[in-house]
C-alpha positions as CSV (number, residue, x, y, z in Angstrom):
1,X,23.0,79.4,-6.3
2,X,26.5,80.7,-6.7
3,X,27.4,83.2,-9.5
4,X,30.7,83.4,-11.4
5,X,32.5,86.7,-11.5
6,X,31.0,87.2,-15.0
7,X,27.3,86.3,-14.3
8,X,26.3,90.0,-14.6
9,X,27.9,90.1,-18.1
10,X,26.0,87.0,-19.2
11,X,22.8,88.5,-18.0
12,X,23.5,91.8,-19.9
13,X,24.2,89.7,-23.0
14,X,20.8,88.1,-22.8
15,X,22.1,84.6,-21.9
16,X,19.6,82.0,-20.7
17,X,21.0,81.0,-17.3
18,X,20.4,77.6,-15.6
19,X,21.5,76.1,-12.4
20,X,24.5,73.8,-13.0
21,X,26.7,72.2,-10.3
22,X,25.5,74.8,-7.8
23,X,26.2,77.8,-10.1
24,X,24.1,80.1,-12.3
25,X,25.6,79.2,-15.7
26,X,24.8,80.5,-19.2
27,X,23.3,77.6,-21.2
28,X,22.9,79.5,-24.4
29,X,22.9,83.0,-25.9
30,X,21.8,83.0,-29.6
31,X,21.1,79.3,-29.8
32,X,22.9,76.0,-29.7
33,X,23.4,75.4,-33.4
34,X,24.7,79.0,-34.1
35,X,27.1,78.8,-31.1
36,X,28.2,75.3,-32.1
37,X,29.1,76.4,-35.6
38,X,30.9,79.5,-34.3
39,X,33.3,77.2,-32.4
40,X,33.7,74.7,-35.2
41,X,34.5,77.3,-37.8
42,X,35.7,80.4,-36.0
43,X,36.2,81.3,-32.3
44,X,33.9,81.4,-29.3
45,X,34.5,81.9,-25.6
46,X,33.0,80.0,-22.7
47,X,32.9,81.0,-19.0
48,X,33.7,77.7,-17.2
49,X,34.7,79.3,-13.9
50,X,32.6,76.8,-12.0
51,X,35.4,74.2,-12.5
52,X,37.5,73.3,-9.5
53,X,41.2,74.0,-9.0
54,X,43.4,72.3,-6.4
55,X,47.1,73.2,-5.9
56,X,49.2,70.3,-4.7
57,X,52.7,71.3,-3.6
58,X,55.8,70.2,-1.7
59,X,58.3,67.3,-2.0
60,X,55.5,64.7,-1.8
61,X,53.2,66.3,-4.3
62,X,53.9,63.9,-7.1
63,X,53.7,60.9,-4.8
64,X,50.1,61.8,-3.8
65,X,49.1,62.4,-7.5
66,X,50.6,59.1,-8.5
67,X,48.7,57.3,-5.8
68,X,45.2,58.8,-6.6
69,X,45.4,59.2,-10.4
70,X,45.4,56.5,-13.1
71,X,47.7,58.2,-15.6
72,X,51.5,58.4,-15.0
73,X,52.2,62.0,-13.9
74,X,55.9,61.2,-13.6
75,X,56.1,61.5,-17.4
76,X,55.2,65.2,-17.2
77,X,57.7,68.0,-17.6
78,X,57.2,71.6,-16.5
79,X,54.6,73.3,-18.7
80,X,52.9,70.0,-19.7
81,X,49.3,69.0,-18.9
82,X,47.8,65.5,-18.7
83,X,44.3,64.0,-18.8
84,X,43.7,61.5,-16.0
85,X,41.1,60.1,-13.7
86,X,40.7,59.3,-10.0
87,X,39.7,55.6,-9.7
88,X,37.7,54.6,-6.6
89,X,38.1,51.4,-4.7
90,X,35.1,49.6,-6.3
91,X,36.2,49.7,-10.0
92,X,34.6,53.0,-10.8
93,X,35.7,56.6,-11.2
94,X,35.6,59.4,-8.6
95,X,36.2,62.0,-11.3
96,X,38.2,62.8,-14.5
97,X,40.6,65.7,-14.3
98,X,43.5,67.5,-15.9
99,X,46.9,67.7,-14.1
100,X,49.2,70.7,-14.8
101,X,52.9,70.4,-13.8
102,X,54.1,73.9,-12.8
103,X,57.3,72.5,-11.4
104,X,58.6,69.3,-9.8
105,X,56.9,70.3,-6.5
106,X,53.9,72.2,-7.7
107,X,50.9,70.8,-9.6
108,X,47.5,72.1,-10.4
109,X,44.6,69.7,-10.6
110,X,41.5,70.9,-12.5
111,X,38.3,68.9,-11.6
112,X,34.6,68.9,-12.5
113,X,32.4,71.5,-10.7
114,X,29.9,69.1,-9.4
115,X,32.7,67.0,-7.8
116,X,34.8,69.6,-6.1
117,X,34.0,68.6,-2.5
118,X,34.0,64.9,-3.3
119,X,37.4,65.1,-5.0
120,X,38.9,67.2,-2.3
121,X,37.8,64.8,0.4
122,X,39.0,61.8,-1.7
123,X,42.4,63.1,-2.4
124,X,42.8,64.3,1.2
125,X,41.8,60.9,2.5
126,X,44.8,59.4,0.6
127,X,47.3,62.1,1.6
128,X,49.2,60.0,4.1
129,X,52.5,61.5,2.7
130,X,51.3,65.0,3.8
131,X,51.6,66.8,0.5
132,X,50.3,70.4,0.8
133,X,46.8,70.9,-0.6
134,X,45.1,74.2,-1.4
135,X,41.6,74.5,-2.8
136,X,41.7,77.5,-5.1
137,X,38.2,76.8,-6.7
138,X,36.5,79.9,-5.2
139,X,39.3,82.3,-6.1
140,X,40.0,81.4,-9.8
141,X,38.1,81.9,-13.0
142,X,38.4,79.9,-16.2
143,X,37.7,81.0,-19.8
144,X,37.8,78.5,-22.7
145,X,38.6,80.3,-25.9
146,X,37.9,77.7,-28.5
147,X,37.9,77.3,-32.3
148,X,40.3,77.2,-35.3
149,X,40.7,81.0,-35.2
150,X,41.5,81.2,-31.5
151,X,45.2,81.7,-31.8
152,X,45.0,84.4,-34.5
153,X,42.2,86.2,-32.6
154,X,44.1,86.2,-29.2
155,X,47.7,86.8,-30.3
156,X,47.6,90.5,-29.7
157,X,46.8,89.9,-26.0
158,X,50.0,88.0,-25.1
159,X,53.8,88.0,-25.8
160,X,53.9,84.2,-26.2
161,X,53.5,82.5,-29.6
162,X,50.0,81.0,-29.5
163,X,50.1,79.5,-33.0
164,X,52.9,77.1,-32.1
165,X,51.8,76.0,-28.6
166,X,51.6,72.3,-28.6
167,X,48.3,70.5,-27.5
168,X,48.3,69.9,-23.8
169,X,51.1,72.3,-23.0
170,X,50.7,75.6,-21.1
171,X,52.6,78.7,-20.1
172,X,52.3,81.1,-17.1
173,X,52.5,84.4,-19.0
174,X,51.0,87.8,-19.6
175,X,47.5,87.9,-21.1
176,X,45.0,90.8,-21.6
177,X,47.1,93.1,-19.5
178,X,47.4,90.7,-16.6
179,X,50.6,89.0,-15.5
180,X,50.9,85.3,-14.3
181,X,47.9,84.0,-16.2
182,X,47.9,80.3,-17.1
183,X,47.4,80.0,-20.9
184,X,46.8,76.4,-21.7
185,X,46.5,74.7,-25.1
186,X,43.6,72.5,-23.9
187,X,39.8,72.4,-24.3
188,X,36.9,70.0,-24.6
189,X,35.6,70.9,-28.0
190,X,38.0,69.3,-30.5
191,X,38.4,72.5,-32.5
192,X,41.6,73.8,-30.9
193,X,42.0,76.8,-28.7
194,X,43.1,77.8,-25.2
195,X,42.0,77.8,-21.6
196,X,42.8,80.9,-19.5
197,X,43.1,80.6,-15.7
198,X,43.1,83.9,-13.8
199,X,41.9,85.4,-10.5
200,X,38.3,86.3,-10.1
201,X,39.3,89.9,-9.7
202,X,41.0,89.9,-13.1
203,X,38.5,87.9,-15.2
204,X,36.2,90.8,-16.2
205,X,39.1,92.7,-17.7
206,X,40.3,89.5,-19.4
207,X,36.8,88.8,-20.8
208,X,36.3,92.3,-22.2
209,X,39.7,92.3,-23.9
210,X,39.1,88.8,-25.3
211,X,35.8,90.0,-26.8
212,X,37.5,93.1,-28.2
213,X,40.5,91.3,-29.6
214,X,38.3,88.6,-31.2
215,X,35.9,91.0,-32.9
216,X,37.6,90.8,-36.3
217,X,37.3,87.0,-36.2
218,X,33.7,87.1,-35.2
219,X,34.1,85.9,-31.6
220,X,30.9,85.1,-29.7
221,X,30.1,84.0,-26.2
222,X,29.1,80.3,-26.1
223,X,26.9,78.5,-23.6
224,X,27.1,75.1,-21.9
225,X,24.6,73.5,-24.3
226,X,26.9,74.0,-27.3
227,X,29.8,72.9,-25.1
228,X,27.9,69.6,-24.7
229,X,27.2,69.1,-28.4
230,X,30.9,69.9,-29.3
231,X,32.4,67.5,-26.8
232,X,29.9,64.8,-27.7
233,X,30.8,65.0,-31.4
234,X,34.4,64.3,-30.3
235,X,33.3,61.3,-28.2
236,X,34.7,63.0,-25.0
237,X,33.3,61.6,-21.8
238,X,31.1,63.8,-19.5
239,X,31.3,62.9,-15.8
240,X,27.9,62.0,-14.5
241,X,26.7,60.8,-17.9
242,X,29.3,58.6,-19.6
243,X,31.5,57.9,-16.6
244,X,30.7,57.8,-12.9
245,X,31.3,55.9,-9.6
246,X,30.2,52.7,-11.2
247,X,32.0,52.7,-14.6
248,X,35.5,51.5,-14.9
249,X,38.0,53.5,-17.0
250,X,38.6,50.4,-19.1
251,X,34.9,50.0,-19.9
252,X,34.8,53.7,-20.8
253,X,37.6,53.4,-23.3
254,X,40.0,55.2,-21.0
255,X,42.6,52.5,-21.0
256,X,45.0,55.0,-22.5
257,X,45.0,57.0,-19.3
258,X,45.2,53.9,-17.1
259,X,48.9,53.1,-16.7
260,X,49.9,49.9,-14.9
261,X,53.6,51.0,-14.7
262,X,52.9,52.1,-11.1
263,X,50.5,51.4,-8.2
264,X,47.5,53.6,-7.8
265,X,44.1,53.3,-6.1
266,X,42.5,49.9,-7.1
267,X,45.2,49.3,-9.8
268,X,45.4,45.6,-9.0
269,X,41.7,45.0,-9.7
270,X,41.8,47.2,-12.8
271,X,44.8,45.3,-14.1
272,X,42.9,42.0,-13.6
273,X,39.9,43.5,-15.5
274,X,42.2,44.4,-18.3
275,X,43.7,40.9,-18.4
276,X,40.3,39.2,-18.2
277,X,38.6,41.6,-20.7
278,X,35.6,43.8,-19.9
279,X,32.1,42.6,-20.3
280,X,30.6,46.0,-21.4
281,X,32.0,48.9,-23.4
282,X,31.2,52.5,-24.0
283,X,30.5,52.9,-27.8
284,X,29.6,55.7,-30.1
285,X,26.7,55.2,-32.4
286,X,24.9,57.1,-35.2
287,X,21.2,56.7,-36.0
288,X,20.5,55.5,-39.5
289,X,16.9,56.8,-39.4
290,X,15.4,60.0,-38.1
291,X,15.4,60.4,-34.3
292,X,17.3,62.0,-31.4
293,X,18.8,59.7,-28.8
294,X,18.8,61.1,-25.3
295,X,20.5,60.3,-22.0
296,X,18.9,57.2,-20.3
297,X,17.1,55.9,-23.4
298,X,17.3,52.1,-23.6
299,X,19.6,50.4,-26.2
300,X,17.9,47.2,-27.4
301,X,18.8,44.4,-29.8
302,X,16.8,43.2,-32.9
303,X,14.3,41.4,-30.6
304,X,13.7,44.6,-28.5
305,X,15.5,43.1,-25.6
306,X,17.3,45.7,-23.5
307,X,21.1,45.4,-23.8
308,X,22.3,48.8,-22.6
309,X,21.6,52.5,-22.0
310,X,22.3,55.8,-23.8
311,X,24.7,57.9,-21.6
312,X,24.8,60.9,-23.9
313,X,22.9,61.7,-27.1
314,X,22.0,64.6,-29.3
315,X,21.2,65.8,-32.8
316,X,24.7,66.5,-34.1
317,X,24.8,70.1,-35.4
318,X,27.9,69.2,-37.6
319,X,26.7,65.9,-39.0
320,X,22.9,66.6,-39.0
321,X,22.1,63.2,-37.6
322,X,21.4,61.6,-34.2
323,X,24.5,60.5,-32.4
324,X,25.2,59.1,-28.9
325,X,27.3,57.2,-26.5
326,X,26.2,54.2,-24.5
327,X,27.3,51.1,-22.7
328,X,26.6,47.8,-24.5
329,X,27.8,44.2,-23.9
330,X,31.2,43.7,-25.6
331,X,29.8,41.5,-28.3
332,X,27.8,44.5,-29.6
333,X,30.8,46.9,-29.4
334,X,32.4,46.2,-32.8
335,X,32.4,49.0,-35.3
336,X,29.6,48.4,-37.9
337,X,27.3,46.5,-35.5
338,X,23.6,47.4,-35.7
339,X,21.9,48.3,-32.4
340,X,18.6,49.9,-31.7
341,X,17.6,52.9,-29.6
342,X,14.2,52.9,-28.0
343,X,12.7,56.3,-28.8
344,X,9.0,56.8,-27.9
345,X,8.1,53.2,-28.1
346,X,9.9,52.8,-31.5
347,X,13.2,51.0,-32.0
348,X,15.3,53.2,-34.2
349,X,18.3,51.4,-35.9
350,X,21.8,52.7,-35.2
351,X,25.3,51.7,-36.2
352,X,28.3,51.5,-33.9
353,X,31.0,53.8,-35.2
354,X,34.6,54.7,-34.5
355,X,35.1,57.8,-32.5
356,X,35.3,60.8,-32.9
357,X,32.0,61.4,-34.8
358,X,33.3,64.7,-36.1
359,X,36.5,64.3,-38.1
360,X,37.1,68.0,-38.8
């Protein structure tokens, strides 16, 4: 099991650590609900240093990114980030990722921890144009400082104006006494905030200063369990649950990051799928009776016939009801449709709803 540069701090804080993507990661400190509410209403900080970072550089960097990614990275300007995915050749997804444009010949790709090796090999396999690739995953740490009070809490640590940073933009700037830190107005919680990329050797100082600066706003460390409930309330996909090697971006509701204005891996087949229409769709649903839907529970129709499967599910801390995502045949995907979740031999009714679940 690998540790992040902050594992000893999580242990000292009494975090419950669990193995995740080959790392010892803090799953919770005080408890999921408390941590969830902290991020929704105040500010919390996650250590997500297990994530992967690839630097793609040189005159052919953009050409490689355009070839392997579904979104159109040519639209990016310096200081902009973009959500995208790596389609495979069979209609599925290798991974989802964020692309950061540092300049016209320098891009940072941030990928899921469990897919670092797979993604590296996949991108490398398509690098016929010989763009320069560097895997920085082992050298960099990532903190997600999330919540509506994040900008106010962190402003004293940097000379840039956090309050007015636009969503999905970033700056390389000073932060917590360190130079050349990436401060990114991104995150996977739906409550605003920033992600901070720095070297492993810098992250302990950054963490300590973040905790100190955020004290007045009630900052708390947050574990991966609350990260999961926060992203699920927003209807954000989690790789390995809601999207994987067998789910198409169009089925997963990721048509908005699948741009047919260029050629990319498997783009012809995906374009045809778009024209023909998908046969199944990822939907959000809310239980109308008591119960908690969980990953891999069956979705059934009124006659108890299996029609799909729950990919993510939880008791929503914000809405106080069972919510989930799952794939169903297209005819069951319309908002307002009643479906049923098989929970302990009972079929609990649920309604297909428009995402996100949490409206803020």
